[in-house]
C-alpha positions as CSV (number, residue, x, y, z in Angstrom):
1,M,-97.4,18.2,95.8
2,L,-98.9,21.7,96.0
3,M,-101.7,22.8,93.7
4,W,-99.8,25.8,92.3
5,D,-102.7,26.8,89.9
6,K,-105.2,27.4,92.8
7,P,-103.6,29.8,95.3
8,E,-105.2,32.0,97.9
9,V,-103.9,34.8,100.1
10,I,-104.2,34.5,103.9
11,E,-102.6,37.0,106.3
12,G,-100.5,38.5,103.4
13,S,-99.0,35.1,102.5
14,T,-99.9,32.9,99.5
15,V,-101.4,29.5,100.5
16,Y,-101.5,26.4,98.3
17,R,-103.4,23.1,98.9
18,D,-101.8,19.7,98.6
19,H,-103.1,17.7,95.6
20,A,-103.6,14.5,97.7
21,D,-103.9,15.4,101.4
22,E,-106.7,17.9,102.2
23,T,-105.1,18.6,105.6
24,T,-101.8,19.7,104.2
25,Y,-101.1,23.2,103.0
26,Y,-98.0,25.1,101.8
27,V,-97.4,28.7,102.7
28,L,-95.2,31.0,100.7
29,P,-94.1,34.4,102.1
30,S,-95.3,37.5,100.4
31,Q,-91.7,38.9,100.2
32,P,-88.2,38.4,101.6
33,R,-86.8,40.4,104.5
34,F,-83.6,41.1,106.4
35,R,-82.7,37.9,108.4
36,I,-83.5,37.9,112.1
37,D,-81.1,35.8,114.1
38,D,-81.9,33.5,117.0
39,N,-81.5,36.4,119.4
40,G,-84.1,38.5,117.5
41,H,-81.6,40.9,115.9
42,P,-81.3,41.8,112.2
43,V,-78.2,40.3,110.5
44,F,-77.3,43.8,109.1
45,K,-74.3,46.0,109.2
46,F,-73.7,49.3,107.5
47,I,-70.1,50.6,107.5
48,K,-69.0,54.0,106.5
49,Y,-65.3,54.9,106.4
50,R,-64.2,58.5,106.8
51,F,-61.2,58.5,104.4
52,P,-61.1,56.9,101.0
53,I,-58.7,54.2,100.1
54,D,-56.7,53.8,96.9
55,R,-58.0,51.2,94.5
56,A,-56.4,49.7,91.4
57,D,-58.8,51.5,89.1
58,G,-58.1,54.8,90.9
59,K,-61.6,55.1,92.3
60,K,-62.2,55.8,96.0
61,G,-64.4,53.7,98.3
62,G,-66.8,55.0,100.8
63,G,-68.8,52.2,102.6
64,F,-70.1,48.7,102.8
65,L,-73.5,47.2,103.5
66,I,-73.3,43.6,104.8
67,A,-76.5,41.7,105.5
68,D,-78.4,38.5,105.2
69,V,-81.8,38.1,103.5
70,E,-84.2,35.3,104.4
71,F,-87.4,34.1,102.7
72,V,-89.6,32.8,105.5
73,V,-93.1,33.4,106.9
74,P,-92.9,35.1,110.3
75,E,-93.9,32.8,113.2
76,D,-96.8,35.0,114.2
77,K,-98.3,35.1,110.7
78,L,-97.8,31.4,110.2
79,D,-99.7,30.7,113.5
80,K,-102.6,33.0,112.4
81,T,-102.7,31.4,108.9
82,K,-102.7,27.9,110.4
83,A,-105.5,28.9,112.8
84,I,-107.7,30.2,110.0
85,L,-107.1,27.1,108.0
86,Q,-107.9,24.9,111.0
87,E,-111.1,26.8,111.7
88,R,-112.2,26.5,108.1
89,Y,-111.5,22.8,108.0
90,E,-113.3,22.1,111.2
91,Q,-116.4,23.7,109.6
92,V,-116.0,21.5,106.6
93,W,-115.6,18.5,108.9
94,K,-118.7,19.4,110.8
95,N,-120.7,19.9,107.6
96,R,-119.8,16.3,106.6
97,G,-121.5,15.1,109.8
98,R,-118.3,13.9,111.4
99,P,-117.5,14.2,115.1
100,L,-115.1,16.8,116.3
101,P,-112.3,17.4,116.8
102,A,-111.2,17.4,113.1
103,P,-107.7,16.3,112.1
104,Q,-105.0,19.0,112.6
105,I,-103.9,21.1,109.7
106,K,-100.3,20.5,108.6
107,I,-97.9,23.0,107.0
108,G,-95.9,21.2,104.4
109,Q,-92.3,21.8,103.5
110,M,-91.8,22.9,100.0
111,S,-89.1,21.1,98.0
112,F,-86.9,23.1,95.6
113,L,-84.8,21.9,92.6
114,R,-82.7,25.0,92.2
115,G,-82.7,28.7,93.0
116,S,-81.1,32.0,92.4
117,A,-81.3,35.4,94.1
118,S,-80.3,38.8,92.8
119,I,-79.8,42.0,94.8
120,T,-80.5,45.6,93.6
121,V,-79.3,48.6,95.6
122,L,-79.6,52.1,94.2
123,D,-77.8,52.1,90.8
124,S,-76.1,48.7,91.1
125,A,-72.7,48.9,89.5
126,G,-73.1,52.6,88.8
127,A,-71.9,55.9,90.4
128,F,-73.2,55.0,93.9
129,V,-72.8,51.2,94.1
130,E,-69.4,49.9,92.9
131,K,-70.0,46.2,93.4
132,I,-72.4,43.7,94.9
133,V,-71.0,40.4,96.1
134,S,-73.4,37.5,96.6
135,P,-73.3,33.8,96.1
136,G,-76.2,34.2,93.6
137,A,-78.1,31.3,95.0
138,P,-80.0,31.0,98.3
139,S,-79.8,27.9,100.5
140,L,-82.6,25.7,99.3
141,Y,-83.3,24.5,102.9
142,G,-84.6,26.2,106.0
143,K,-85.0,30.0,105.7
144,M,-83.4,30.2,102.3
145,I,-80.7,32.6,103.5
146,T,-78.8,34.7,101.0
147,P,-75.9,36.8,102.3
148,F,-74.7,39.8,100.3
149,T,-72.2,42.6,100.5
150,V,-72.5,46.0,98.8
151,E,-69.4,48.1,98.2
152,L,-70.3,51.8,97.9
153,S,-68.6,54.9,96.6
154,A,-68.2,57.9,98.9
155,E,-71.4,59.5,97.4
156,G,-73.2,56.1,97.6
157,A,-72.4,55.6,101.2
158,T,-73.8,59.0,102.1
159,M,-77.0,58.5,100.1
160,L,-77.6,54.9,101.3
161,E,-77.0,55.9,104.9
162,Q,-79.9,58.3,104.7
163,A,-82.1,56.2,102.5
164,L,-81.9,53.2,104.9
165,Q,-83.2,55.2,107.9
166,D,-86.4,56.5,106.2
167,K,-89.7,54.7,105.9
168,G,-90.1,52.2,103.1
169,G,-87.1,50.4,101.6
170,V,-84.3,50.8,99.1
171,V,-82.8,47.2,98.9
172,Q,-84.7,45.0,96.4
173,V,-84.4,41.2,96.2
174,A,-85.6,38.9,93.5
175,Y,-85.8,35.2,94.1
176,D,-86.1,32.6,91.3
177,I,-86.8,29.2,93.0
178,W,-87.9,26.3,90.9
179,M,-89.9,23.5,92.5
180,P,-91.5,20.3,91.1
181,V,-95.2,20.5,90.7
182,R,-97.9,18.5,88.8
183,L,-99.2,19.7,85.5
184,P,-102.9,20.7,85.8
185,A,-105.6,19.6,83.3
186,I,-103.5,20.8,80.3
187,T,-101.8,18.8,77.6
188,A,-98.5,20.3,76.3
189,T,-96.7,19.0,73.3
190,V,-93.2,20.2,72.4
191,W,-91.7,19.3,69.1
192,F,-88.6,20.2,67.0
193,S,-87.1,19.0,63.7
194,A,-84.1,20.1,61.7
195,S,-82.5,18.8,58.5
196,K,-79.7,19.6,56.2
197,F,-79.3,18.4,52.6
198,M,-76.5,18.8,50.1
199,E,-76.4,17.7,46.5
200,F,-73.3,18.2,44.4
201,H,-72.6,17.4,40.7
202,Q,-69.3,18.0,38.8
203,A,-68.7,17.1,35.2
204,I,-65.4,17.6,33.2
205,D,-65.6,17.0,29.5
206,V,-62.4,17.1,27.3
207,E,-62.7,16.9,23.5
208,E,-59.6,16.3,21.5
209,N,-60.4,17.6,17.9
210,F,-58.6,16.6,14.8
211,W,-59.5,19.7,12.8
212,S,-59.5,22.3,15.6
213,E,-58.1,23.0,19.1
214,D,-58.9,20.8,21.9
215,S,-61.9,21.9,24.1
216,Y,-62.3,21.7,27.9
217,R,-65.7,22.2,29.6
218,E,-66.4,21.9,33.3
219,T,-69.9,22.0,34.9
220,L,-70.5,22.5,38.6
221,T,-73.9,22.2,40.3
222,E,-74.4,22.4,44.1
223,R,-77.6,22.7,46.0
224,M,-77.9,23.0,49.8
225,I,-81.2,23.0,51.8
226,E,-81.5,23.6,55.5
227,S,-84.7,23.7,57.5
228,N,-85.6,24.1,61.1
229,A,-89.0,23.9,62.8
230,G,-90.3,23.6,66.3
231,G,-93.1,24.7,68.6
232,V,-95.2,24.3,71.6
233,D,-98.9,23.2,71.3
234,L,-101.2,23.6,74.3
235,N,-104.6,21.9,74.8
236,P,-106.0,23.9,77.8
237,G,-108.8,21.4,78.5
238,G,-111.0,23.1,81.0
239,V,-108.3,25.6,82.2
240,T,-109.2,29.2,81.4
241,D,-106.8,31.1,83.7
242,Q,-104.4,32.8,81.3
243,K,-101.7,33.2,83.9
244,V,-101.7,29.4,84.4
245,L,-101.6,28.8,80.6
246,S,-98.8,31.3,80.2
247,T,-96.8,29.6,82.9
248,V,-97.2,26.2,81.4
249,R,-96.3,27.5,77.9
250,D,-93.1,29.2,79.2
251,W,-92.1,25.9,81.0
252,A,-92.8,23.9,77.8
253,W,-90.7,26.3,75.7
254,K,-87.9,26.0,78.2
255,S,-88.1,22.2,78.0
256,L,-88.0,22.5,74.2
257,E,-84.9,24.8,74.4
258,D,-83.1,22.3,76.6
259,A,-83.8,19.5,74.2
260,V,-82.8,21.5,71.1
261,A,-79.5,22.4,72.8
262,K,-78.6,18.7,72.8
263,M,-79.6,18.2,69.1
264,V,-77.2,20.4,67.2
265,L,-76.6,19.4,63.6
266,G,-73.1,19.8,62.4
267,D,-72.3,21.4,59.1
268,I,-72.2,19.3,55.9
269,P,-68.6,19.7,54.6
270,P,-68.4,21.1,51.0
271,V,-67.0,19.0,48.2
272,D,-63.7,20.3,46.8
273,P,-63.9,20.4,42.9
274,A,-60.1,20.5,42.8
275,A,-59.9,16.7,43.3
276,A,-61.6,16.0,40.0
277,R,-59.3,18.5,38.2
278,A,-56.3,16.7,39.7
279,W,-57.6,13.3,38.4
280,Y,-57.9,14.9,34.9
281,K,-54.4,16.1,34.9
282,E,-52.8,13.1,36.6
283,H,-54.6,10.3,34.7
284,D,-55.4,12.1,31.4
285,L,-59.1,11.4,31.8
286,E,-61.4,12.9,29.2
287,N,-64.7,12.5,31.0
288,I,-65.2,12.8,34.8
289,N,-68.5,12.9,36.6
290,I,-68.9,13.2,40.4
291,D,-72.2,13.1,42.2
292,V,-72.5,13.5,46.0
293,V,-75.7,13.5,48.1
294,T,-75.5,14.1,51.8
295,S,-78.2,14.7,54.4
296,K,-78.5,15.1,58.2
297,A,-81.7,15.3,60.3
298,V,-82.7,15.3,63.9
299,S,-86.2,15.5,65.6
300,F,-87.8,15.6,69.0
301,R,-91.4,15.3,70.1
302,R,-92.8,14.9,73.7
303,T,-96.3,15.2,75.1
304,Y,-96.9,16.1,78.7
305,K,-100.3,15.3,80.2
306,E,-102.1,16.1,83.4
307,G,-100.1,14.8,86.4
308,A,-96.7,15.1,84.6
309,I,-94.0,16.7,86.6
310,M,-93.1,20.3,85.6
311,E,-90.9,23.0,87.0
312,W,-92.6,26.0,88.5
313,N,-91.1,29.3,89.7
314,P,-93.3,31.4,91.9
315,S,-90.8,34.3,91.4
316,P,-91.1,36.0,94.8
317,R,-89.5,39.4,94.9
318,G,-89.9,42.7,96.6
319,T,-88.3,45.6,98.4
320,L,-86.9,44.9,101.9
321,P,-88.4,47.1,104.6
322,N,-85.7,49.3,106.3
323,I,-84.6,47.9,109.6
324,T,-85.6,51.1,111.3
325,S,-89.2,50.3,110.4
326,M,-88.9,46.7,111.7
327,I,-90.1,45.9,115.3
328,G,-88.0,44.0,117.7
329,R,-89.0,41.5,120.4
330,D,-89.3,44.4,122.9
331,G,-92.0,46.0,120.7
332,Q,-89.7,48.9,119.7
333,P,-88.2,49.7,116.3
334,F,-84.6,48.8,115.8
335,K,-82.1,51.6,116.2
336,W,-79.9,52.6,113.3
337,S,-76.9,53.3,115.6
338,D,-76.9,49.7,116.8
339,Y,-76.3,48.4,113.2
340,S,-74.1,51.1,111.7
341,L,-70.5,51.9,112.1
342,V,-68.1,54.7,111.2
343,V,-64.5,53.6,110.8
344,D,-61.3,55.6,110.6
345,L,-59.3,54.0,107.8
346,N,-56.1,54.7,109.5
347,D,-57.1,52.0,112.0
348,P,-55.6,48.6,111.2
349,F,-59.1,47.2,111.6
350,F,-59.9,48.4,108.1
351,K,-57.8,45.7,106.4
352,Q,-59.6,42.7,107.5
353,L,-60.8,39.4,105.9
354,N,-64.4,38.4,106.7
355,V,-65.6,35.1,105.6
356,T,-69.1,33.6,106.2
357,A,-69.4,29.8,106.1
358,R,-72.6,27.8,105.7
359,A,-73.8,24.4,104.6
360,N,-76.3,23.8,101.8
361,A,-77.6,20.5,103.0
362,D,-80.7,19.1,104.8
363,F,-79.3,17.8,108.1
364,E,-82.6,16.4,109.2
365,K,-83.2,14.1,106.2
366,L,-79.6,13.2,105.6
367,P,-77.3,11.1,107.9
368,L,-75.3,14.3,108.6
369,D,-74.5,15.0,112.2
370,S,-72.2,18.0,111.7
371,I,-69.7,19.7,109.4
372,E,-66.6,21.1,111.1
373,V,-65.1,23.8,108.8
374,K,-61.5,24.8,109.6
375,L,-60.2,28.1,108.2
376,E,-56.6,29.3,108.5
377,Y,-55.0,32.6,107.5
378,K,-51.3,32.9,107.6
379,Q,-49.5,35.8,106.0
380,G,-46.6,37.7,107.5
381,A,-47.1,38.3,111.2
382,E,-50.9,37.5,110.9
383,H,-51.9,33.9,111.8
384,R,-55.3,32.9,112.7
385,V,-57.0,29.4,112.8
386,Q,-60.7,28.9,113.6
387,E,-63.1,26.0,113.5
388,I,-66.8,26.6,112.7
389,P,-69.3,23.8,113.5
390,L,-72.4,23.6,111.2
391,R,-75.3,21.5,112.4
392,K,-78.3,22.8,110.5
393,P,-78.8,24.7,107.2
394,D,-79.5,28.0,109.0
395,D,-76.1,27.9,110.8
396,V,-73.8,30.7,109.5
397,G,-70.3,30.9,110.9
398,K,-68.1,34.0,110.7
399,F,-64.3,34.0,110.3
400,S,-62.5,37.3,110.7
401,T,-58.8,38.2,110.7
402,Y,-56.5,41.1,110.0
403,I,-54.6,40.7,106.7
404,A,-51.0,41.2,105.8
405,N,-49.2,42.0,102.6
406,D,-52.6,42.9,101.0
407,N,-53.3,39.2,100.6
408,Y,-56.9,38.0,101.1
409,K,-56.3,34.3,100.4
410,Y,-56.9,31.7,103.1
411,K,-56.9,28.0,103.4
412,Y,-59.8,25.8,104.5
413,S,-60.8,22.2,105.0
414,Y,-63.7,20.5,106.5
415,Q,-64.6,17.3,108.4
416,V,-68.0,15.6,107.9
417,N,-69.4,13.7,110.9
418,Y,-72.1,11.2,110.2
419,K,-75.0,10.0,112.4
420,N,-74.4,6.7,114.1
421,A,-71.0,6.2,112.4
422,S,-67.4,6.3,113.6
423,E,-65.9,6.9,110.2
424,R,-65.6,10.5,109.0
425,Y,-64.8,12.2,105.8
426,Q,-61.9,14.7,105.8
427,S,-61.5,17.0,102.8
428,P,-58.2,18.0,101.5
429,E,-56.9,21.5,102.3
430,M,-58.0,24.1,99.7
431,E,-57.2,27.7,99.1
432,S,-59.8,30.5,98.4
433,D,-60.4,34.2,98.6
434,E,-64.2,34.0,98.5
435,Q,-66.0,35.9,101.2
436,H,-68.9,33.5,101.2
437,L,-67.9,29.8,101.7
438,T,-70.6,27.3,101.0
439,I,-70.3,23.5,101.6
440,N,-72.8,21.8,99.3
441,V,-74.4,18.4,100.0
442,G,-72.5,16.9,97.1
443,D,-69.2,17.8,98.9
444,T,-70.1,16.1,102.1
445,G,-69.4,12.5,101.1
446,I,-73.1,11.6,100.9
447,L,-74.9,10.4,97.8
448,A,-78.5,11.5,98.0
449,V,-81.1,11.0,95.3
450,E,-84.9,11.5,95.7
451,L,-86.8,9.1,93.6
452,A,-90.4,9.9,92.7
453,Q,-93.3,9.1,90.3
454,G,-93.4,11.3,87.2
455,D,-96.2,10.7,84.7
456,L,-96.6,7.0,85.5
457,N,-100.1,5.7,84.8
458,F,-100.7,2.9,87.3
459,N,-103.8,1.8,85.4
460,Q,-101.4,0.6,82.7
461,V,-98.2,0.1,84.8
462,Q,-98.6,-2.3,87.7
463,E,-95.1,-1.5,89.1
464,A,-91.7,-0.1,88.1
465,L,-88.4,-1.4,89.5
466,V,-85.8,1.3,89.4
467,T,-82.1,0.2,89.7
468,L,-79.6,2.9,90.7
469,Q,-75.9,2.5,90.5
470,Y,-72.9,4.7,91.4
471,E,-69.2,4.2,91.4
472,D,-66.0,6.2,91.5
473,R,-63.2,3.7,91.5
474,A,-60.5,6.3,91.0
475,N,-61.3,7.6,94.5
476,G,-62.0,4.3,96.2
477,V,-65.8,4.2,95.8
478,N,-66.7,0.7,94.6
479,P,-69.9,0.1,92.7
480,I,-73.1,0.7,94.8
481,E,-76.5,-0.6,93.6
482,Q,-80.0,-0.5,95.0
483,V,-83.4,-1.3,93.6
484,F,-86.6,0.5,94.5
485,K,-90.2,-0.3,93.6
486,L,-92.7,2.3,92.5
487,D,-96.4,1.4,92.6
488,R,-99.7,2.9,93.9
489,D,-98.6,2.4,97.5
490,H,-95.0,3.5,97.1
491,L,-94.7,6.7,95.1
492,E,-91.5,8.1,96.5
493,H,-88.1,6.7,97.8
494,R,-84.9,8.2,98.9
495,W,-81.5,6.7,98.0
496,V,-78.9,7.8,100.6
497,Q,-75.4,6.3,100.7
498,V,-72.4,7.5,102.7
499,I,-69.5,7.2,100.2
500,F,-66.9,9.2,102.2
501,Q,-66.0,11.1,99.0
502,P,-67.5,14.1,97.2
503,R,-69.9,13.0,94.5
504,R,-67.8,13.6,91.3
505,N,-69.6,11.3,88.8
506,P,-73.2,11.0,87.7
507,Y,-75.2,8.1,88.8
508,Q,-76.8,5.5,86.5
509,Y,-80.3,4.2,86.5
510,Q,-82.4,1.6,84.7
511,V,-86.2,1.0,84.9
512,K,-88.1,-2.3,84.4
513,Y,-91.8,-1.8,83.9
514,F,-94.3,-4.5,84.7
515,M,-97.5,-3.7,82.8
516,A,-101.1,-4.5,83.9
517,D,-101.5,-6.8,80.8
518,G,-98.5,-9.0,81.9
519,K,-95.9,-7.5,79.5
520,E,-92.5,-6.4,80.7
521,F,-90.4,-3.6,79.3
522,L,-86.8,-2.7,80.2
523,S,-85.3,0.7,79.5
524,S,-81.7,1.3,78.6
525,W,-79.2,2.6,81.2
526,Q,-79.3,6.3,81.6
527,S,-77.2,8.8,83.6
528,S,-78.2,11.8,85.7
529,G,-76.7,14.2,88.2
530,S,-79.9,15.7,89.5
531,P,-80.7,15.2,93.2
532,K,-84.4,14.5,92.2
533,L,-85.2,11.7,89.7
534,F,-88.7,11.4,88.3
535,I,-89.7,8.1,86.6
536,D,-92.0,8.6,83.6
537,D,-94.3,6.4,81.5
538,P,-92.3,3.7,79.5
539,F,-93.6,5.2,76.3
540,S,-92.9,8.9,77.1
541,A,-89.9,8.8,74.7
542,S,-90.4,8.8,70.9
543,K,-88.3,8.1,67.9
544,T,-88.6,9.8,64.4
545,V,-87.4,8.3,61.1
546,N,-87.2,10.6,58.1
547,I,-88.0,9.1,54.7
548,R,-86.7,11.1,51.8
549,G,-87.2,10.3,48.1
550,F,-84.8,11.6,45.4
551,G,-84.6,11.3,41.7
552,D,-86.6,12.4,38.7
553,F,-90.3,12.1,39.8
554,D,-91.4,14.2,36.7
555,T,-90.4,11.9,33.9
556,R,-88.8,8.7,35.4
557,I,-90.0,7.6,38.8
558,D,-93.7,7.0,39.4
559,T,-94.0,5.8,43.0
560,I,-91.6,4.5,45.8
561,F,-93.4,2.1,48.1
562,V,-91.6,1.8,51.5
563,D,-92.3,-0.7,54.3
564,M,-90.5,0.0,57.7
565,Q,-90.3,-1.9,60.9
566,Y,-88.9,-0.9,64.4
567,R,-87.9,-3.8,66.6
568,D,-86.8,-3.7,70.2
569,E,-85.6,-7.3,70.8
570,T,-85.0,-6.7,74.5
571,N,-88.6,-5.8,75.2
572,N,-90.2,-7.8,72.3
573,Y,-91.7,-4.5,71.0
574,T,-92.5,-3.8,67.4
575,Q,-93.8,-0.9,65.3
576,T,-94.5,-0.9,61.6
577,H,-95.3,1.7,59.0
578,S,-95.8,2.0,55.2
579,V,-95.6,5.0,53.0
580,A,-95.8,5.8,49.2
581,L,-93.5,8.6,47.9
582,T,-94.8,10.3,44.8
583,R,-94.2,13.6,42.9
584,E,-96.7,15.3,45.1
585,S,-95.1,14.0,48.4
586,T,-91.5,13.0,48.2
587,F,-90.9,12.8,52.0
588,E,-92.5,11.7,55.2
589,D,-91.6,11.7,58.9
590,W,-92.6,8.6,60.9
591,T,-92.8,9.2,64.7
592,F,-93.6,6.4,67.1
593,P,-93.3,5.8,70.8
594,V,-90.3,3.8,72.1
595,I,-89.2,2.4,75.5
596,A,-85.6,3.3,75.1
597,E,-84.5,6.1,72.8
598,A,-81.1,4.4,72.2
599,G,-82.5,0.8,71.9
600,G,-84.2,-1.0,69.0
601,K,-83.4,-1.1,65.3
602,V,-85.2,0.2,62.2
603,T,-85.3,-1.8,59.0
604,Y,-86.9,-1.1,55.6
605,S,-87.6,-2.5,52.2
606,A,-88.9,-0.8,49.1
607,N,-90.1,-1.1,45.6
608,I,-89.4,1.7,43.1
609,R,-92.0,1.7,40.2
610,F,-90.9,3.6,37.1
611,K,-93.2,5.4,34.7
612,D,-92.3,2.8,32.0
613,G,-93.8,0.1,34.2
614,T,-90.6,-1.5,35.4
615,V,-90.0,-2.1,39.1
616,T,-86.7,-2.1,41.1
617,Q,-86.8,-4.0,44.5
618,I,-84.7,-2.9,47.5
619,P,-84.3,-5.8,50.0
620,E,-84.7,-5.5,53.7
621,T,-82.0,-3.1,54.9
622,A,-81.0,-1.8,58.4
623,A,-81.3,2.0,58.7
624,E,-77.9,3.3,59.9
625,Q,-79.2,6.8,60.7
626,G,-82.4,8.7,61.3
627,T,-82.9,9.5,57.6
628,I,-83.7,6.9,54.9
629,M,-82.8,8.1,51.4
630,L,-84.6,6.2,48.5
631,G,-84.7,6.9,44.8
632,D,-83.0,6.5,41.5
633,A,-80.1,8.8,40.6
634,V,-80.0,9.1,36.8
635,L,-77.0,10.4,34.9
636,Y,-77.2,11.7,31.4
637,Q,-74.6,11.5,28.6
638,E,-74.9,14.3,26.0
639,I,-73.9,13.6,22.3
640,E,-73.2,16.6,20.0
641,V,-73.8,15.7,16.3
642,M,-72.0,18.0,13.7
643,P,-72.9,17.9,10.0
644,D,-70.2,20.4,9.0
645,L,-68.6,18.2,6.4
646,V,-71.9,17.5,4.5
647,D,-72.5,19.3,1.2
648,F,-76.1,20.2,1.4
649,E,-76.1,21.2,-2.3
650,Q,-75.8,17.4,-3.1
651,V,-77.6,16.1,0.0
652,K,-81.3,17.2,0.2
653,L,-82.0,15.7,3.7
654,L,-80.0,13.8,6.3
655,K,-81.5,11.6,9.0
656,V,-79.3,10.4,11.9
657,T,-80.6,7.6,14.2
658,L,-78.9,7.1,17.6
659,H,-79.6,4.3,20.1
660,Y,-78.3,3.3,23.6
661,K,-79.1,0.1,25.5
662,D,-77.9,-1.3,28.9
663,E,-79.8,-4.6,29.4
664,V,-78.3,-5.2,32.9
665,N,-79.7,-2.0,34.3
666,G,-82.9,-1.9,32.1
667,V,-82.0,1.3,30.3
668,E,-82.8,1.9,26.6
669,E,-83.1,5.2,24.7
670,S,-83.4,6.0,20.9
671,G,-83.7,9.3,18.9
672,D,-83.6,10.7,15.4
673,L,-82.0,14.0,14.3
674,V,-82.8,15.5,10.9
675,F,-80.5,17.9,9.1
676,K,-81.2,20.0,6.0
677,K,-80.0,23.1,4.3
678,G,-80.7,26.2,6.2
679,A,-81.3,24.4,9.5
680,A,-79.0,24.4,12.6
681,N,-75.5,23.1,11.9
682,T,-75.2,21.2,15.2
683,M,-77.8,19.2,17.2
684,K,-77.6,17.4,20.5
685,W,-79.0,14.1,21.8
686,S,-78.7,12.7,25.3
687,F,-79.4,9.3,26.9
688,P,-79.6,8.2,30.6
689,Y,-77.1,5.8,32.0
690,K,-76.5,4.1,35.4
691,D,-73.2,2.3,34.8
692,K,-70.4,4.8,34.2
693,T,-68.4,2.2,32.3
694,K,-71.2,1.6,29.8
695,R,-71.6,4.8,27.8
696,S,-71.1,3.5,24.2
697,Y,-74.0,4.0,21.7
698,D,-74.9,3.1,18.1
699,W,-75.7,5.4,15.3
700,S,-76.7,5.1,11.6
701,A,-77.5,7.7,8.9
702,S,-79.6,8.0,5.8
703,Y,-78.5,10.5,3.1
704,F,-81.3,11.6,0.8
705,M,-79.5,12.9,-2.3
706,A,-80.6,15.7,-4.6
707,D,-80.7,13.2,-7.5
708,G,-83.3,11.1,-5.7
709,S,-81.0,8.3,-4.5
710,V,-80.6,7.3,-0.8
711,K,-77.2,6.4,0.6
712,K,-76.9,4.9,4.1
713,V,-74.3,4.6,6.9
714,P,-74.9,1.2,8.6
715,V,-75.2,0.8,12.4
716,T,-71.9,1.9,13.9
717,P,-70.8,1.8,17.6
718,S,-69.2,4.9,19.1
719,S,-68.2,6.4,22.4
720,E,-67.4,9.8,21.1
721,K,-69.2,12.7,22.8
722,T,-68.9,14.7,19.5
723,L,-70.1,12.8,16.4
724,V,-68.8,14.3,13.2
725,L,-70.9,13.1,10.2
726,P,-69.0,12.2,7.0
727,E,-69.5,14.1,3.8
728,K,-71.3,11.0,2.3
729,P,-71.4,7.3,2.9
730,A,-68.4,5.3,1.7
């Protein structure tokens, strides 16, 4: 692959070295230009019509600019660049003491993953330019041709006609072409985590009073917490070039954005309090308590190291030189009159359908012999049929016909002929009104996948067996499978299968790693639709488990001790981790490397130690989701004690003792309330409970009378939430 971080400029073109072969270089043009065809003529036509035509929006047209743009190094510059590189290398070869001649310099073919191109002419989509039609993406093979058509207003046609004949240029083209390159000596880590937490409590208390009206009290408490965090961390190592660091950082952010787009947390649905109110009315319940705790969490973390595959966009762009400043093969500038046309719109020629057809496929590397595109236009008295043969990515066919009934729709089909094969693929007939017709490689009946090493470390991985599968039974494509081996001597493979149907489905792949220490790891099956598949280290994926503690860490819970284990039975791979949750740290995130993100199982056990010294054990449990919630949800019952019937002229002091005990759940609580004349008339006492069916308590009272005697109420059980004390003991 090319060393994108160490370019140099030779003869106006940017030159890059290959990371492995010192005799291989890659040359990137300085800027795009109007395409020159095989006969040495610009593919360029400017049309200006004398009389405007009526349009649906009421505006009047004035002209068209139809041209092709190519992104290629001219042959003369390429030869000069190669000669300079050869001369330089021969000197290096000679300095090494080796006999001449030195090996010949090679110009490598750059490989692109995807690309786009945008065209700007004057005020695009403004007063002068009404519309620009372009496929939006160049051919990723050959000369990277991008056709475009500019529709001009009457004023725009006049201005552009003059501007295109002057020196300089007026048409601007911006390419965005992404290619796979190796990450330089930089470590990039991208991470993201998001969580949502909802806690809801509803209590309905109904008190039926004998001496007063009944009371109804409802308490609602709802808490929602949402958090999101993410970032990119760069370790530049020895790299100081800020442009290189900025490029890697932008790519890392894009990788993070792609990952986050797949990790969207849904909203936690709210709890409707109306359900509890309905229970109260339907079942005549006096006390209702509802507690709901819901949480969701996702996380992502990946580290890219030197040698990992990243996407790089050199972003070539520039202003195209006017054709009148370009020199033809005869050494003379091109004449404007040869490439411009004035049309009388009263001529039937004006209403014409012009379609360009091309193939976005690598004919040399694929078993493609030719693609025969058949186009047919049939409306009214106009009927035209034409076949266009395409044999290389630079072939561009033209289909032109007069139109009738103001209808620009045509039908097309294509036949794919394969090398050394008698069987062909015939597409169905389709209808279109597009002016630029492109047959992509996925439409040719060929399944093509380039397999390459990603960030595999062959000091740790001896070899990796990659199994690829594809099927489309609905369209007669039975399962296809092939296995490839990646090791130090086999870093790239190409999987090519003629399936005689367009590729409609993604392919599946699985990787089996044979480690240098004798261990074997098998990844899960994954799917992809990319034409380039990079195989990474078996531990490049990671899994995160979120541990969250809940409950009363202030007065009840002391520490929660958690032991966790991740087990991948298929690969005999285990990871363990322990954590203690306290008041100071009620949560932790455990991130660990995994072989398959969807494989393996997380289990946990825990001990909850309370501040009173008791311990609750949680046996080994399988984690059903990425967040483990541990704690002790304690509910409280409040008792209101009313001494309204007591005559404090006769009673000097009144002490009430209350007690609650649940032996099964280890809960016990006691308390004393003291009443006297002039103090508060009503006091409250509360106790914790775990079992909603066990909320009965005991109470007793001591009446210290004004005459010095003491009268007592013995221990009495009760479940009343309002305790009314008697005037005096019986």
